[in-house]
N, C-alpha and C positions, 0 to 999 in steps of 0.2 A: 567618511571613507569613500574613496573614489572607486569606480568599477574599474578594474585592471585586468581581470582574467579574460581570456580570448573566447571566441566562439567555438573554436574546435575543442577547448577545455569543456565547455558546456556541452558539447556534443557527445564526448566520451563519457562525461558524468551521466548523461542520458541513458546511453547505451548500457553502462555498467549498472546504472540505477534500477533498470527493469530486469536485465539478464539474470541477476542474482536471485530473482523471486520466481523465475520461469518454472523451474522444476517443482518446488513445493506448492505453488499456488496456481499459476496460469494454466498448466497443463490439466491439472485436476478440475480447474473451473470450466475449461472448454470441453473436455472429455470426461466429465463427472460420470455419466452413465457407464462409459466404457471402463473407467478406472474401478467402479464398483463391480463391475462384471469380472474383469481379468484378475482382480485381486481378491475376488470373492468376499467382498465386504458388505456390511449393512450401513446404512446412512449414520448411524450413531457410532459405528466403528471408524469411519473415516472422520467423523467430528472429533472423536477422541484423539485421533493422530493430529489434527489441527490444535487440539488443546494442549497435547504435549509440547508441540512446537511453541505454543504461547507461554507455557511455564518456563521453558528454557530461555526463550526470547526475553522474557520479562526480567530475568537476572542479567542477562546479556546487555539489555538496554542500560541498566544501572551501572555496571562495571565498565561497559565500552564507552560511555559518554565522556568521562575524564581523559581516556586514551586519546580521543579525537582532538583534544585540546593540547596534545603534546607532540603529535607526530603528522607528518604529511599525509593527506588523505588518499593519495593514489596508491601508495604501497599497501596501506591497511585494505583498501578496497580490491586491489588485484589478488592479494593472499585469500581474501574471503570468496572471491569468484571461483579460484581454483579448488578451494575446499569444497564448495558447494557441487562444482562439477565432478568432483570426485565421488561425492555421494550419489550423483545420477548413475553412475556405473552400477552401484548396488541396486538402484530403483529398477533398472532395465533387466534385472534377473528375476523380477516378481517375487520379491521376498515374502516370508510368511508374515502374518498380521503381527506377530511379537516383533520380528525384525523391523518391520515398517514403522512401528512406534519408536524404535531406536533411531531409525533414519531421520524421522521427523524431529526428534530430539537434537539429533546432530545438526540438521538444517537450521533449527532454532538458534543455534550457536553461530555457525558459520555465516548466516545471512544478517546477523544483527551485531555480534560483539564487536568486529573490525570493520563493519560497513555502514551501519545505518547513520550514526552521528557524524562521521566524516562527509557522507553525502550531503546531509542538511547543512552542515557548516560550510562546505564549498559552494553551495547554491546561494547561501546568505552573502558570501563574500563576492560572488559574481554579480549580485543584484545591487550591492552598494546601498546608499542611504535612501534612494529615490525610485528604485526598481525592483522591490521585493516582490510585488505582485507578478511582474514580468518574469523574474527568476524562477520562482516556484510554479507559475502557470506554464512555462515553457518546459521546465523539469518534468512536472507531472504529465503534461501533454505529450512531451516527447517520450516519456517512458510508457505511456498509454499506446503510441504509435509502435514503439519497439515491441510491446506485448501483442499488439494486433498483428504485427508481421510475423512473430513467432507462431501465433495462433493460425494465420493463414498457412504458413509453412507446415505446420502440424497437421492441419486438415488436408493439405495437399499431399503430404507423404503418406498418411493414413489412407487416403482414398487410392493411391497407387497400389498399396499392398492389399487392399480389399477391393478388387476389381468387380466382383460380383455383387449382387444385391446385399446390402448391409444386413437385412433381416435374416437372410439365409446362410450368410458366411459362417463357417465354422468358428469356434472360439479360438482354435490354435491360430487361424488366420487373423483374427482380430488382435491377438497377443502380439503375434509377429508384426503386425503393422503399427502397433503402439510402441513396441520395442524400438523400432526404427525411428519413430519420432523422438524418443528420448535420446538415442545415440546421436542424432543431428543436434539436439538441444545441447548436449554435452560439449560437442565439438565447438560450437559457436560461442558458448559461455567461456571456454578455455581460451579461445582466440581473443576475445574482448578483455579477458584478464591480462594477456600480454600487451595488448594495446594501452590498456589503463596504465600499467606499471612504467612503460617506457615513454609514452607521449602525453599523458594527462598532466601537463606542467603549465604553470602560469608565472607571471611576473609579479605576483602579489608578495610583498615582503612578509615572510613567515614569522619574523620576530614580532611583528604588530599582532599577530593573531594566535601566537602560541604562549602557552603557559608552562613554565618548568616544573610546576607541581600544583596539584589542587588540595587544599587543606580541608579539614572538616568544617572549619569556620567558614570558609568561602562557600562550600557546598550548603551550609545552613542559610547563608545570605541569599543564595540563589533560589532555594526552595521557598523562601518566604517572600519572594517577589510576587505581587499580585497578578502579574501576567502568567507566571508559571502555574499557579493554582487554577486560574480560568482555563488556561490552555489544556490542563489535564482533562477537565470536564468536556470542553468543546471537542477535542480530538476523540475521546471515548465514545462520545454520541455519534460523531460524524463517521467513525470507523465501524460502528455496528452497521450503518447504512451501507458502507463499502462492502462489507461481507455479505450483504444481500445478493450482490452480483454473482456470488458463488453458486447460487441455486436457481437463477433464472433460466439456464439452459435446461436444467432438470425439470424445471416448471413446464416449459415448452414441451418436453418429452412426455411428461406423466399427466398433465392437465389437458394440455392441447394436442396430445398424441403425435407429436412430431417424431420421426426416426432419429436415430443417433447422429447421423451426419447433419440432418437439418437442425437439431437441437444444438449441435456443436457450432453451427453457423450463427446461432442466436448469440452464443458466447463470444464469437469472433466479431459480430456486429457491435456488441458492447465495448469490446476492445477498441474498435475504430471511433466510437462515440467519445471515448475517454480523451484521446489526443485533440479532437475537435474542440471539445469543451474546454479542456485546459489551456489551449493556445488562445482561444477566444477571450476567456477570463483573464489570462495572463496580459493580453495586449490592452485591455481596457480598465482593469480594476485600479491601476495606480492613480487613475483620475478621480477615484472615490475613496472613502475610508473602507479598507479591507474588511474590518469587522462588521460594518453594516451590510456589505455584500454577503458576507457568511450568514447573517440572519436570513436573508432572502433565499439562500441556498437550502437551509433547513425547511424553509416554508415549502419549497419545491418537493423535497423529500417527504413531507407530510402529506402533499396532495397526491404523490404518485403511490404512497403506501396505502392511502384510503381507497384509491382506485382498484388496486389489486385485492384488498381486504373486502371490498363490497360485494364480491361473487358476480359481478356484471360480465367479467371476462370469460367468454365461452369459447370452445373450439372453433365456432364460426365467426367470432368477433375479432378477426385478425387485425383490423385497423385500430380497434380500441387496445388490444394487446400491445401493439408496436407503440402506440401513443403513450401508454403507461410506461413502457420501458424507457421511452426517451425522457419523460418527466422525471422518473427516478434517477436516470443517468445524469441529468442537469444538476439535480440537487446534490447527488452523492459525489459526482466527480468535481464539481465546482468547489465543494466543501474541501475535498482532498487537496485541490490545488492551492487552497488559501490558507489552511490552518497554521502552517508553519511560516507563512509569509507575515503572520500577525507578530512575530518575535521583534521586528524593528519598531512597529507601532507601540508595542509593550515596553519597549526600552530595556530589552534584556542585553546586556553587554556582550559584544562580539567575541570577546577573548573567552567567555565562558559558554559559548554557544553549545558546545558538545556536552558539557555538564548539564546544562538546562534541558537539552534534547533528551539526555538519558533519564533525568528526573520525570519530565513530562511524559515520556513514553512508558515509563514504569506503570503508570495509571492509564494513559490514553490508549494504549494498545493492548489492554486486558481483554477486549474482544476476541483476540487470537486464542484465548484459553476458553472463554464460555460460549461464544457465538456459534462456532461450528458444532459444538455439543449440544446447545440449545436448539439450534435448527434441525439437527440430525434427531434429536429425541422427539420434537414436535412432529416431523415428517413420519417417523416409525409409530408414534403413538396415535396419530390421527391421519390415516393414510388418505391420499387423495386431495382434493382441493382444501379441505378444511384445515389441514396442517399448515399449508402455505398461507392461508388467510390469518392464522395466529402469528405466523412469522412477521407479516407485513404490519400487523398491529403493533408488534413489538418495535418494528422500525418507526412507526408514528410516535410511539411513546418517547423513545430516545431522541427522536428529532425535536420534540417539543422542548425537552430539557436542554438540548443543544443549542436551540434557538434563543432560549431565555439566557444561557450563559454568554452566548455571542453578544447579545444586545447589552448585557452588563460590562463586557469587555470594551464596547464602543462607548458607553457612559464614562467608564472610568478613566479611559486614556484620550478621550476627546472632550472632556468637560473641563471645569475649572481646577480639578485636583492636579498638582504638579508633583510628579515622582522624580526621584533622583537616583543616580548610580554612582555618586561620588565616592561611595565606600569602596566600590569595585575598582573605580579608576585610580584612587589614591593607593590602594592595595597593590595594584598592578605596577604603578610608577615605582613605588618603594621596592617591590620584588626585582625590577629590572635594573636598578641602580648598582 
């Protein structure tokens, strides 16, 4: 398969790919302390909202995957963006905890069912047979830059409406400031939806990448591919690490005693690390075996987790704190950039990319259900630094398992074993006659 899609196609894919997740994830990550305060939530309650999102998303991954193999990505993605922005209008009213849980369930549907698999398939098409690392590295790096810019905008808007000292500002002032952050975000997401619908087009022959229908037999063949089973484990472990970034700004606030603005800047700093790492990984990884590079990324996550869990990071150890953040970021963001790039190495047929993504994500993204809840429970059960130490030990454990699975992937698809996709190819030829 040749690389046919244009650079502006990839640009719009990047913008849409991060914009859809700004409201449910990026703003709460950067403004976590503020969100807990203005919504009057405990850590475990916010974690439960994320868990509800994860449950709905889990079903949406499975059902939405085959749809991505039947319809053009741009229309599915644009509708998802508009629906997500609509939910942001409710978010801006600071609904009750009960309604907030409903909203996160709604977002679990809008951000995944019509969006996730089409985005992954579009990136794989752009990368062709020889540039999968570049495609997914630039996609995730670009998404990271988009998230960072949203975070920078959010901090800027928030600081405008809280002109006095953040520590002495009235709760009503902080609520107004955060409300304006939400409204700005909704407007931008809506605009990106229109750009995606009308301009995210390519010269790729859609007949080559579309399936008229997906049968249960074909789904069974996909799920039995060795690459699919290993990717389930790899992505699950890597995603646990990615969810760690949700609590690093709160760590700075509660353990290192940074104020809300400074702790939000830590979250924004992470958002800027993500594109740098993603782009660098994308530019070099195609020269090596992607699965082996993934092993090293898990190793970095292990080292970073052990640094935080050691108890050596004190309020005065600013340099060690930032070093540990960078080490974890390299491991987590490199893994995030690489795991779907493994699909080509694992010989997953392009025409069934959406179905494979749905099945893989069904297991791989279960941390959306349990990670936030587990982190919230540990922070509430063990206040202070101890709770964070347990969380980082959890990161170490999952990274060890993920590293083993990535190494197995490398051995399976780069050894003497020859896997074939003829069943899929023949099935597709007969279908299109």
